[in-house]
C-alpha positions, 0 to 999 in steps of 0.5 A: 532496525525495523523494515516495513514493506507496504504494497499497494496497487498502482492506482494513484496514491499521490506522493503526499499520501505516500509520504504520510504513510511513511511518516505514520508507520514510522511514528507507530513503530516509535510510539508503540514499540519504542523503535529508533526512528533513525533506523526505521525503514519503510518501503512502498511498492506499487504493483500494477493491477494486472500483477495483483490477484484476488480470488483467482482474477486480477484486480484489473478485471475486478475493477472493470467489473465494478465500474459496470452498471449493476455490478456487484 
């Protein structure tokens, strides 16, 4: 019974996009590894950007900097 956990920042993935992710990951496990579709579990966790850090800073801070003129 495969269990896949996808973690995304909570920046607006639509219900349709999440449904496509769930279907696509399930299809991939069935096609590549021959897993049983009926027992394949896919969970999507949406994490607030304040709770996700990269290189010592939150994604919230990084996103704000990216929106500034002349930001790198």
